[in-house]
C-alpha positions as a Markdown table, in Angstrom:
| # | Residue | x | y | z |
|---|---|---|---|---|
| 1 | Met | 105.3 | 88.2 | 91.5 |
| 2 | Ser | 108.1 | 87.3 | 93.9 |
| 3 | Leu | 108.6 | 91.0 | 94.2 |
| 4 | Leu | 105.3 | 91.2 | 96.1 |
| 5 | Ala | 106.2 | 88.3 | 98.4 |
| 6 | Cys | 108.5 | 90.6 | 100.5 |
| 7 | Glu | 106.4 | 92.1 | 103.3 |
| 8 | Thr | 108.4 | 95.3 | 103.4 |
| 9 | Arg | 107.9 | 96.0 | 99.7 |
| 10 | Leu | 104.2 | 95.1 | 100.0 |
| 11 | Thr | 103.8 | 97.6 | 102.9 |
| 12 | Ile | 105.5 | 100.3 | 100.8 |
| 13 | Leu | 103.3 | 99.5 | 97.8 |
| 14 | Lys | 100.2 | 99.8 | 100.0 |
| 15 | Glu | 101.3 | 103.2 | 101.0 |
| 16 | Ile | 102.2 | 104.6 | 97.6 |
| 17 | Cys | 99.6 | 102.9 | 95.4 |
| 18 | Thr | 97.4 | 106.0 | 95.6 |
| 19 | Gly | 99.9 | 107.9 | 93.5 |
| 20 | Glu | 101.0 | 110.3 | 96.1 |
| 21 | Pro | 104.8 | 110.6 | 96.3 |
| 22 | Ile | 106.7 | 109.5 | 99.4 |
| 23 | Gly | 110.2 | 110.2 | 100.5 |
| 24 | Val | 112.8 | 107.7 | 101.6 |
| 25 | Gly | 112.6 | 109.0 | 105.2 |
| 26 | Ala | 108.9 | 108.4 | 105.3 |
| 27 | Val | 109.4 | 104.9 | 103.8 |
| 28 | Ala | 112.0 | 104.1 | 106.5 |
| 29 | Lys | 109.7 | 105.3 | 109.2 |
| 30 | Leu | 106.7 | 103.3 | 107.7 |
| 31 | Val | 108.5 | 100.0 | 107.6 |
| 32 | Gly | 110.8 | 100.6 | 110.6 |
| 33 | Cys | 114.2 | 100.4 | 108.9 |
| 34 | Thr | 117.2 | 102.6 | 108.2 |
| 35 | Gly | 117.2 | 105.1 | 105.3 |
| 36 | Ser | 119.8 | 103.0 | 103.5 |
| 37 | Ala | 117.5 | 99.9 | 103.7 |
| 38 | Ala | 114.5 | 101.9 | 102.6 |
| 39 | Ser | 116.5 | 103.2 | 99.6 |
| 40 | Lys | 117.5 | 99.7 | 98.7 |
| 41 | Gln | 113.8 | 98.6 | 98.8 |
| 42 | Met | 112.8 | 101.5 | 96.6 |
| 43 | Arg | 115.6 | 100.9 | 94.1 |
| 44 | Thr | 114.3 | 97.3 | 93.8 |
| 45 | Leu | 110.8 | 98.6 | 93.1 |
| 46 | Val | 112.1 | 101.1 | 90.6 |
| 47 | Glu | 114.2 | 98.5 | 88.8 |
| 48 | Ala | 111.2 | 96.3 | 88.6 |
| 49 | Gly | 109.2 | 99.1 | 87.0 |
| 50 | Leu | 106.6 | 99.3 | 89.7 |
| 51 | Cys | 107.7 | 102.7 | 91.0 |
| 52 | Val | 109.3 | 105.8 | 89.5 |
| 53 | Gln | 111.6 | 108.2 | 91.2 |
| 54 | Gly | 110.7 | 111.9 | 90.9 |
| 55 | Arg | 112.6 | 115.0 | 92.1 |
| 56 | Gly | 114.9 | 114.3 | 95.0 |
| 57 | Leu | 114.3 | 111.0 | 96.7 |
| 58 | Phe | 110.6 | 111.0 | 96.3 |
| 59 | Tyr | 108.9 | 107.9 | 94.8 |
| 60 | Arg | 105.5 | 107.1 | 93.5 |
| 61 | Ile | 103.7 | 104.2 | 91.8 |
| 62 | Ala | 104.4 | 103.9 | 88.1 |
| 63 | Pro | 101.4 | 105.4 | 86.2 |
| 64 | Arg | 100.9 | 102.2 | 84.2 |
| 65 | Tyr | 100.1 | 100.3 | 87.4 |
| 66 | Gln | 98.0 | 102.9 | 89.1 |
| 67 | Val | 94.2 | 102.2 | 89.3 |
| 68 | Ala | 91.6 | 105.0 | 89.4 |
| 69 | Pro | 92.1 | 107.4 | 92.3 |
| 70 | Asp | 88.8 | 106.5 | 93.9 |
| 71 | Ala | 89.4 | 102.8 | 93.7 |
| 72 | Pro | 90.6 | 100.6 | 96.6 |
| 73 | Lys | 94.3 | 100.3 | 97.2 |
| 74 | Ala | 95.4 | 98.1 | 94.3 |
| 75 | Leu | 97.9 | 97.6 | 91.5 |
| 76 | Asp | 96.7 | 97.0 | 87.9 |
| 77 | Leu | 99.2 | 94.6 | 86.5 |
| 78 | Gly | 97.4 | 94.4 | 83.2 |
| 79 | His | 96.4 | 90.7 | 83.4 |
| 80 | Cys | 95.1 | 91.0 | 86.9 |
| 81 | Val | 94.5 | 93.6 | 89.6 |
| 82 | Val | 96.2 | 93.0 | 92.9 |
| 83 | Arg | 94.2 | 94.3 | 95.9 |
| 84 | Leu | 96.5 | 95.7 | 98.6 |
| 85 | Asp | 93.7 | 96.7 | 101.1 |
| 86 | Val | 92.7 | 93.1 | 102.0 |
| 87 | Gln | 93.5 | 92.0 | 105.6 |
| 88 | Asp | 95.8 | 89.0 | 106.1 |
| 89 | Pro | 93.6 | 86.1 | 107.3 |
| 90 | Lys | 96.1 | 84.9 | 110.0 |
């Protein structure tokens, strides 16, 4: 779960949890970092098994963690579902 504690990775997961592939350039723009930093974050998510890399540098959520397409943004971790569309109560 420490993987989800990183705000950058959480932002990326919120974007890709719908199952649509996203490129490294779009990830970099989304989180406001360099392409190299975005690649490192995506590599971390792939190594953890949360994401898979498709053709080229396009990534998507691993099918085993994807919830139904019409469901809210969430990750199905098996023992729990992590909602990603909830606002921070700050």
